[in-house]
N, C-alpha and C positions, 0 to 999 in steps of 0.2 A: 563710307559700310553700303549704304545700297538699303537694304530689305532683308533682314534677317532677324524672325523673329519664330519663336517658340513659347506661347501663351498657351493653358488651360484656364476657363474659370466656371464657374456655380451658379448657377441663378436662378428666379423664377422668371426676371426676362429675362429679354436680351441686356448683355452690360451695357449696355452703348447707354440705356436709361435710367444707370445706374454712376454709374463713375461722371464724378462733377471733383473739380481742384477743394471742395470742402470735405473731402472726404477726410479722415481716421482712422487706420489701421489700427485694430486691433489687436495687439504684440501675444498675449496669451491662445489667440483664436488662430491667427497664421500660422503663430509655428505647430500645432498641433496639427494644422493643415498641410506642411513641409512633411512630416515625420506620418504623417497618416502615409501621404503618399508618394515620397522617398527615403523610406524604414533603414533605418540597416546603418546610412552613412555618417549618425553623428553630426548631423547637423546645427549648428552654433549660427544665433546671432551676428551680424559682423556689424548694421546701423540699415538708416535711410539709406533708400537710392527712387529717383527721379522713373516713372515709369518707362518711358520713351530711351532708359539707358539697362532696365530690368531687361529688356524683354529678349535677348543672346549671353544671356550667362555661360559664361566661359563653363569649362568641363569642373565637377564638383561645388558647384554656386546650383542657388536657385533663389529665387524673388517670389515673396507673394505678401498678396493682401487682403484680409477679411473682413470686412465692410459690410455695415445693414445690406443685406440684402442681396449679397455676394459675396467669395471668394477666388483668386486668385493666385496664380501659379503659375512662373513661368523655366523652363528651366531644358537644358539639348534632350537631359535623360526623358523627358516625356515625348518628342517626337518620333511619329514612326513612318516607315511608309508607301501603308496603307490605314487609314486614320480608324475605319474601321476596326481593328485588330484593339484598339482600348476600348472598344467595347463591355465587357466584361467589367474592366480595370472600371468606370465609368457608373458603372454600375451598383458598385459597391463604395467610389467614393464621392457620392452623388450626393446620396440621403434625398432621392425623389426629387432632385432638380433638375433642370435643364442644365444641358454641357455645350459648355462651344468652345475648339480650338481652330486656335490660326498655324501653323509650318511654316513656314518662310526660308530660303537661303539665292539671294541673286548670284552667287557666288559661281553656282553649280544650275543655276537654268530651273525651280524647282521649287514648287509653293501645291500645297494640301492645306482643307480644313474640313472642319465638319463640326452638326450639332446634333444632340441626340435631346430628346424630348422625356422630359424622367427616368431618364434611365437606357431607354430602345432609340436603336440607329434614326433618324430619318434623312440626313443626308451625308453624306462622306466624297472629297472629292484631291485625285493625287493627282499632278500634272507634271511635266516635267520639258525641259526646251527639246534634251536628245530622245527620251522614248516617250515623247506624246501624252495620252495616256495612257493611268499607272492606275487612277483608281473613279468610279463613277456610277455612285452607289442615290436612291434617292430621288427622290422631287427634288430636279433643281427650286435654286432660289431667282424671284423676281430678276437679282445686281446680275445673276448670273447669263442669264439668257442672252443679251446683246451680244455675249461673247462667245459662244457655242453656236448664238446664228453666224457666225463668222468662218465658224471651223468644218470642213468635211471630213467625214467618217472620224478617222481615228488619227486623222492630220489636224493641226493643233494652226486656229489662224488669226491664232493672240500670242501675245507671251506673258507664260506663267505667272509671273510676278505682274501684274496688268491686274490678272483675276482676285491674285492672292490677297492682294491691297485691298482692293473691292470687298473682297470677303470682312478682313479687317474693321475695311467704315463698318459696311451692315452689323456686323459685333459688337466689335468696341467705341463704335464712330470717332477714328481717326483712320489716318495712313502714315504709311514713310516715304511714298514717293508716289505720284497724281495730284488729282484736282482737289484743295481742300470751299472746300463752302464756309459758308456761316454757322450749321450744328455741327462742325467738327467740333472732338473736345481736344485740347493739348496736353498728352500726357505727358507733359514738364511738370503741368501742374498739378500730379499727382502725385504721393509717395507713396513704396511698399517697403516690407522689409529684406534685407536681402540676410542668405544663409553660406553659409560657408562647413562644404564635409568638416570633420574631421578625421575620418577614414581615409588617408592616401589610397591607399595596397586597397583597400573599399573601391574608390571611388576609378583608380586602375583600372581594375577587373569588371566594374560595371563596363567603358566605355570598352573594354576588348567585347565582352558579350554581346553590347547592341551592336558592333558592328559584325561582329558573324553573324545575328541574326537580321541583319538590313540584306547581307551580303547571301544568302538562305532564300531570301522572299524577292532577292533580284529575278 
């Protein structure tokens, strides 16, 4: 499977400080989260899935968990080539909380991540194996520095998926590829709820519109 991720979380602290195996999803709140972020899709709950299964849902599917101190949603509809383009939405969705996003697709060699501090963009990165640096906004986090030190100008000295996994570790406390340590959590032990769009026509329209937007921004 490699590293395929499309996850966004809202919290007053880093999600890895909140995530643990005893969390129980508040079904009413997680459904409200899905309806707020993905309106008009007619999302209906299907059942629980583990977080590792939920990180890259199929088109028309979203997974969400609402826990004490943390809300989390995964959907391919969230992906942005430049995560900073989400800033206006984050301000509306976040209720004055910080937000953390990680997007990765190892098939195309692309990774992106971003962090917003109470709705204001603090850091946004998007890098591609073929294109190099797409976006590099804000002050770099400590976990990034050793990777950028290996780069020359716009030429990457590392694979995007490496840095994407380190962002996943720093924000969410686990990796899909890379070194595990005693501080990593196990996403297989955390349950979220899967939601399926009932409006198939709208789902296909969203997919076409997203593809057109990404082409325009290329």
